[in-house]
C-alpha positions in Angstrom: -17.5 36.1 -19.4 -20.2 33.9 -21.1 -18.8 31.8 -24.0 -20.6 29.8 -26.6 -19.5 26.3 -27.6 -17.8 27.7 -30.7 -15.7 30.0 -28.7 -14.8 27.5 -25.9 -13.4 24.7 -28.0 -10.0 26.3 -28.3 -10.0 27.3 -24.7 -10.8 23.8 -23.5 -8.1 22.3 -25.6 -5.6 24.8 -24.2 -6.6 24.0 -20.7 -6.3 20.3 -21.3 -2.9 20.8 -22.9 -1.6 22.9 -20.0 -2.9 20.4 -17.5 -1.2 17.5 -19.4 2.1 19.4 -19.4 1.8 20.0 -15.7 1.2 16.3 -15.1 4.2 15.4 -17.1 6.4 17.6 -14.9 5.0 16.1 -11.7 2.4 18.8 -10.9 -1.0 17.4 -12.1 -3.8 19.9 -11.7 -6.8 18.5 -13.5 -9.3 16.3 -11.7 -9.3 13.0 -13.6 -13.1 12.7 -13.4 -13.3 15.4 -16.0 -12.2 13.1 -18.8 -15.6 11.8 -19.8 -17.0 15.3 -20.0 -14.3 17.7 -20.8 -13.7 16.3 -24.3 -17.4 16.7 -25.0 -18.0 20.1 -23.5 -17.5 22.2 -26.7 -19.9 19.9 -28.6 -22.5 19.0 -26.0 -23.0 22.3 -24.1 -24.5 25.5 -25.2 -23.0 28.0 -22.9 -20.5 27.5 -20.1 -18.5 29.7 -17.8 -14.9 29.0 -18.8 -13.7 30.9 -15.7 -15.5 28.3 -13.5 -13.7 25.5 -15.2 -10.3 27.2 -14.8 -11.1 27.9 -11.1 -11.8 24.2 -10.4 -8.6 23.2 -12.1 -6.6 25.7 -10.1 -8.2 24.7 -6.8 -7.6 21.0 -7.4 -3.9 21.6 -8.1 -3.5 23.7 -5.0 -5.4 21.2 -2.8 -3.4 18.2 -4.1 -0.1 20.0 -3.5 -1.1 21.0 0.0 -2.4 17.5 0.7 0.9 15.8 -0.3 2.9 18.2 1.8 0.8 17.7 5.0 0.5 13.9 4.5 4.3 13.7 4.2 4.6 15.6 7.5 2.1 13.2 9.0 4.0 10.1 7.9 7.3 11.5 9.2 5.6 12.5 12.6 4.3 8.9 13.0 7.7 7.4 12.2 9.3 9.8 14.8 6.7 8.8 17.5 5.3 12.3 17.7 1.7 13.3 18.5 -0.2 13.5 15.2 -3.7 14.6 16.2 -3.6 18.0 14.6 -1.8 16.9 11.5 -4.3 14.0 11.0 -7.2 16.4 11.2 -5.5 18.7 8.7 -4.9 15.8 6.3 -8.5 14.6 6.7 -9.8 18.1 5.9 -7.6 18.4 2.8 -8.8 14.9 1.7 -12.4 16.0 2.1 -11.7 19.1 0.0 -10.3 17.0 -2.8 -13.4 14.8 -2.7 -15.6 18.0 -3.0 -13.6 19.3 -5.9 -13.8 15.9 -7.5 -17.6 15.9 -7.2 -17.8 19.4 -8.6 -15.8 18.5 -11.7 -17.8 15.2 -12.1 -21.0 17.2 -12.1 -19.6 19.4 -14.9 -18.7 16.2 -16.8 -22.2 14.8 -16.4 -23.8 18.0 -17.6 -21.7 18.0 -20.6 -22.6 14.4 -21.4 -26.3 15.0 -21.1 -28.3 14.3 -24.3 -30.7 16.9 -25.4 -34.3 15.9 -26.2 -34.4 17.5 -29.6 -34.3 14.2 -31.5 -30.8 15.2 -32.5 -29.0 13.1 -35.0 -31.0 11.3 -37.7 -33.8 13.0 -39.5 -37.3 11.7 -38.5 -39.6 10.2 -41.0 -43.1 11.7 -41.6 -44.6 8.8 -39.5 -42.2 9.4 -36.7 -42.9 13.1 -36.6 -46.7 12.3 -36.4 -46.0 9.8 -33.6 -43.9 12.2 -31.6 -46.6 14.9 -31.7 -49.2 12.3 -30.7 -46.9 11.0 -27.9 -46.5 14.5 -26.4 -50.3 14.8 -26.4 -50.5 11.4 -24.6 -48.1 12.6 -22.0 -50.0 15.7 -21.2 -53.6 14.8 -21.8 -53.7 11.0 -21.9 -55.0 11.1 -25.5 -54.5 7.6 -26.9 -56.6 8.2 -30.0 -54.7 6.6 -32.9 -51.5 6.4 -30.9 -51.0 2.6 -31.3 -51.5 2.8 -35.1 -49.0 5.7 -35.3 -46.5 3.7 -33.2 -46.8 0.7 -35.5 -46.2 2.8 -38.6 -43.3 4.8 -37.1 -41.4 2.0 -35.3 -43.0 -1.3 -36.6 -44.2 -2.0 -33.1 -47.5 -2.2 -31.2 -48.4 -2.1 -27.5 -47.0 -4.8 -25.4 -49.1 -7.4 -23.6 -49.3 -5.2 -20.5 -50.3 -2.1 -22.5 -48.3 1.1 -22.7 -46.4 2.8 -25.5 -42.8 3.0 -26.6 -41.1 6.2 -25.4 -39.5 8.4 -28.0 -36.0 7.1 -29.2 -34.2 10.2 -27.8 -35.9 9.6 -24.4 -34.8 6.0 -24.4 -31.3 6.9 -25.4 -31.0 9.4 -22.5 -32.2 6.7 -20.0 -29.4 4.4 -21.2 -26.9 7.3 -21.1 -27.7 8.2 -17.5 -27.2 4.5 -16.5 -23.7 4.7 -18.1 -22.8 7.9 -16.3 -23.9 6.7 -12.8 -22.6 3.1 -12.9 -18.9 2.8 -13.5 -19.2 -0.9 -14.2 -22.1 -0.3 -16.6 -20.0 2.3 -18.4 -16.9 0.1 -18.7 -18.7 -3.2 -19.6 -19.5 -4.5 -23.0 -23.1 -3.4 -24.0 -25.4 -5.4 -26.3 -28.9 -4.7 -27.3 -31.3 -7.5 -28.1 -34.9 -8.0 -29.2 -35.5 -11.2 -27.2 -35.6 -12.2 -23.5 -32.2 -13.6 -23.2 -28.7 -13.4 -24.7 -26.6 -16.6 -25.2 -22.9 -16.9 -26.1 -20.2 -19.5 -26.0 -16.9 -18.9 -24.1 -13.7 -20.8 -24.6 -12.4 -21.8 -21.1 -9.2 -23.2 -22.4 -7.4 -23.6 -25.7 -5.3 -26.3 -27.3 -1.6 -26.8 -26.8 1.0 -27.5 -29.5 4.1 -29.7 -29.1 7.3 -30.6 -30.9 7.6 -34.0 -32.6 10.5 -35.8 -34.2 10.9 -36.3 -38.0 8.1 -38.5 -39.3 6.6 -38.8 -35.9 3.2 -37.8 -34.5 2.1 -36.8 -31.1 -1.5 -37.9 -31.5 -4.7 -36.0 -31.0 -4.6 -32.6 -29.5 -7.0 -32.2 -26.6 -7.7 -29.6 -24.0 -10.1 -27.3 -25.8 -13.0 -26.6 -23.4 -16.1 -24.5 -24.0 -18.8 -23.1 -21.8 -22.3 -21.8 -22.7 -23.3 -18.5 -21.0 -26.8 -17.1 -20.8 -27.8 -13.6 -19.8 -31.5 -13.1 -19.3 -33.0 -9.7 -19.2 -35.1 -8.6 -16.2 -38.0 -6.2 -16.0 -37.3 -3.0 -14.1 -39.8 -0.2 -13.5 -39.8 3.4 -12.4 -42.9 5.4 -11.7 -42.6 9.1 -11.4 -45.8 11.1 -10.9 -46.8 14.6 -11.9 -49.5 16.9 -10.5 -52.3 17.3 -13.0 -51.8 21.1 -12.9 -48.2 20.7 -14.1 -49.4 18.8 -17.1 -51.4 21.8 -18.1 -48.4 24.1 -17.8 -46.9 24.5 -21.3 -43.7 26.0 -19.8 -42.7 22.6 -18.3 -40.5 20.4 -20.5 -42.4 17.3 -19.5 -40.3 14.9 -21.7 -37.0 16.0 -20.2 -38.3 16.0 -16.6 -39.8 12.5 -16.9 -36.8 11.1 -18.7 -34.4 12.5 -16.0 -36.5 11.1 -13.2 -36.8 7.6 -14.8 -33.2 7.7 -15.9 -31.9 8.4 -12.4 -34.1 5.6 -11.0 -33.0 3.0 -13.5 -29.4 4.2 -13.2 -29.3 3.7 -9.4 -31.0 0.3 -9.7 -28.6 -0.9 -12.5 -25.5 0.5 -10.7 -26.3 -1.5 -7.6 -27.1 -4.6 -9.5 -23.9 -4.6 -11.6 -21.9 -4.4 -8.4 -23.8 -6.5 -5.8 -26.9 -7.9 -7.6 -27.7 -11.5 -6.6 -28.8 -12.6 -10.1 -32.2 -13.7 -8.7 -34.7 -11.6 -10.8 -31.9 -9.1 -11.4 -28.5 -8.8 -13.0 -25.7 -10.5 -11.2 -23.0 -8.2 -9.8 -19.3 -8.9 -9.8 -19.2 -9.3 -6.0 -22.0 -11.9 -6.0 -20.1 -14.6 -7.8 -18.3 -17.5 -6.1 -14.8 -16.4 -5.3 -11.5 -18.3 -4.8 -8.0 -17.4 -3.8 -6.4 -16.4 -7.1 -3.6 -19.0 -6.7 -6.4 -21.6 -7.0 -8.4 -19.9 -9.7 -10.9 -21.9 -11.7 -13.4 -21.0 -14.4 -16.8 -20.0 -13.0 -15.3 -18.2 -10.0 -13.6 -14.8 -9.6 -10.1 -14.9 -8.2 -9.1 -12.6 -5.3 -6.0 -11.5 -3.4 -6.1 -10.4 0.3 -5.4 -7.0 1.8 -3.3 -8.5 4.5 -5.5 -7.7 7.5 -9.2 -8.0 8.3 -11.3 -4.9 7.6 -8.4 -2.8 6.4 -5.1 -2.6 4.6 -1.9 -4.0 6.0 -0.2 -1.7 8.5 3.2 -2.1 6.7 3.5 -1.4 3.0 -0.2 -1.6 2.3 0.4 -0.8 -1.4 2.1 -4.2 -1.9 -1.3 -5.9 -1.9 -2.6 -3.5 -4.6 0.4 -4.4 -6.7 -0.4 -8.1 -6.1 -4.0 -7.4 -7.2 -2.8 -5.7 -10.4 -0.5 -8.6 -11.3 -3.1 -11.3 -10.5 -4.7 -10.2 -13.8 -3.0 -11.8 -16.8 -0.9 -9.3 -18.7 -3.0 -9.6 -21.9 -6.0 -8.1 -20.0 -4.1 -5.2 -18.4 -4.3 -2.8 -21.4 -7.7 -1.3 -20.9 -8.0 -2.5 -17.3 -9.2 -0.3 -14.5 -9.7 -0.3 -10.7 -13.3 0.1 -9.5 -13.9 1.1 -5.9 -16.1 3.3 -3.7 -15.1 6.9 -3.1 -14.4 6.2 0.6 -12.0 3.4 -0.3 -10.2 5.7 -2.8 -9.9 8.3 -0.1 -7.7 5.8 1.9 -5.8 4.6 -1.1 -4.9 8.1 -2.1 -2.7 8.5 1.0 -0.5 5.5 0.3 3.1 5.7 -0.8 5.5 3.1 -2.2 7.9 1.1 0.0 10.6 3.8 -0.2 8.2 6.5 1.0 9.0 8.7 -1.9 6.1 8.4 -4.4 2.4 8.3 -4.0 0.7 5.3 -5.6 -2.3 7.4 -6.7 -1.9 10.4 -9.0 -4.5 12.7 -10.6 -4.2 12.6 -14.4 -6.2 14.6 -16.9 -5.8 11.8 -19.4 -6.8 9.0 -17.1 -10.2 7.6 -16.5 -12.7 8.4 -13.8 -10.8 8.8 -10.5 -7.1 9.3 -11.5 -4.5 6.6 -11.8 -3.3 4.0 -9.3 -0.1 2.2 -10.2 -0.5 3.4 -13.7 -4.1 2.1 -14.2 -7.2 4.4 -14.2 -9.5 4.3 -11.2 -13.3 4.4 -11.6 -15.3 5.5 -8.6 -18.5 3.5 -8.1 -20.2 3.9 -4.7 -22.3 0.8 -5.4 -19.1 -1.2 -4.5 -18.8 -2.4 -0.9 -16.9 -0.3 1.6 -14.0 -1.6 3.7 -15.2 -4.2 6.1 -14.2 -7.7 7.2 -13.9 -10.0 4.2 -15.5 -7.3 1.9 -14.6 -7.5 -1.8 -14.3 -3.8 -2.0 -11.8 -3.3 -4.9 -12.1 -4.8 -8.3 -9.4 -4.7 -11.0 -10.0 -5.9 -14.5 -10.7 -5.4 -18.1 -14.5 -4.9 -17.8 -15.1 -4.6 -21.5 -13.9 -8.2 -21.8 -15.1 -9.4 -18.4 -18.6 -8.0 -17.8 -21.6 -8.0 -20.2 -24.7 -5.7 -20.0 -27.7 -6.8 -22.0 -30.4 -4.2 -22.9 -33.7 -5.2 -24.3 -34.6 -2.6 -26.9 -37.3 -0.2 -26.1 -38.7 1.4 -22.9 -42.5 1.2 -22.4 -44.6 3.9 -20.7 -48.0 3.3 -19.1 -50.0 6.5 -18.2 -52.3 6.3 -15.1 -54.4 9.2 -14.1 -57.0 7.2 -12.2 -55.5 5.5 -9.1 -54.3 8.8 -7.5 -56.5 11.8 -7.4 -54.9 15.0 -8.6 -51.8 13.2 -9.9 -50.9 11.3 -13.1 -48.5 8.4 -12.8 -46.0 7.5 -15.6 -44.9 3.9 -15.3 -41.7 3.3 -17.2 -40.6 -0.2 -17.8 -37.4 -1.5 -19.4 -35.6 -4.8 -19.4 -31.9 -5.4 -18.9 -29.5 -7.9 -17.5 -25.8 -8.4 -16.8 -23.2 -10.8 -15.6 -19.6 -11.9 -15.9 -18.7 -13.2 -19.4 -15.0 -13.9 -18.8 -14.0 -14.9 -15.3 -10.3 -14.5 -15.7 -10.7 -10.8 -16.8 -11.7 -9.5 -13.4 -9.9 -9.8 -10.1 -11.0 -8.7 -6.6 -9.3 -7.5 -3.4 -10.7 -9.1 -0.3 -10.2 -7.3 3.0 -9.0 -10.3 5.0 -6.1 -12.6 5.6 -7.2 -15.7 3.7 
């Protein structure tokens, strides 16, 4: 049955309510990755198949139930010294099925979050309407006649020193949105938009301390306040999709949407990698690229870590204890709003862990949690830009990323059209500038897969 957005709103709410009740009674059925999109489905999508959504929810619940049963059998068989080859294969297969269902629900969430290129929202001025029409002609035919003047009138901006024109605001917004969807760190981080080449801020590394004094006495000057200046430069990134000239002549093709999607995916993949592992040399600096120190010796300017207990893996006995240590290495005032960030392959291992009593799984799917379910009560965000498990890898991060990491976007995306250098094709060179880095070093902690 095909349902419009008006008819599905109540159905979505009912499904979410049912899933929440099931979770409360210990039988969670909704993939946690759906949070970002499910709440937006009635507003952002035109038509959806409600039966497909219900089918995914039912399948996820069944797969998780079967997974926990078989994994319990596997744990008991290992404890009894029995052969576990067949059981291990079954558990691995069920784990893979959960990953597949997770991916399917995530795709639904992404589709529901996609911005439509209809200029939605604010009403365009007469000058902006004229520029939009001229810009479409520029995309298809390369007609630049009067485009710079129209751009100046519409958005108070001319061509940059390297040439090119500002893309339409809705295209620029979608590029930023795609980056947020693909990069978990970029989505969680604080975002600022600037009109210059760098963003500076001051951070207080330590505060003052008060003291008791006797009647009529004084303790002297209060010292200890310490400040640090942080600077986040923006870096130029480019993406250059190309289109066959015959395609440009085909009025059926939604050229704006296609180019925006291609450029958005390219920028998203680049940004996602940079926010996790970027070196900071001509690019944003990722959370795993900073100097690190054992959390017991934490100092400003370095990220604190706790160890997993063994090289290239979790401890053989009570592996969840190290995850608990990671969670408590973060100061309590940062934990509200904190999340785990890890690659999907790492979560696949974590999902099989139980507490020390062997009665409860540390990870649980939760329809009200963030991307990836909940681990020890905190939401998990899957980001495959994070390192995988290896010797000394910093493969799991836990922190309040809104306070800990800053993404800086330079306003405007510039497009240069080139129909000369490649015969039969037209290149569209998108350029945008962005940066990123840690703004509060005590708000993010890392798990190092090692012993020291």
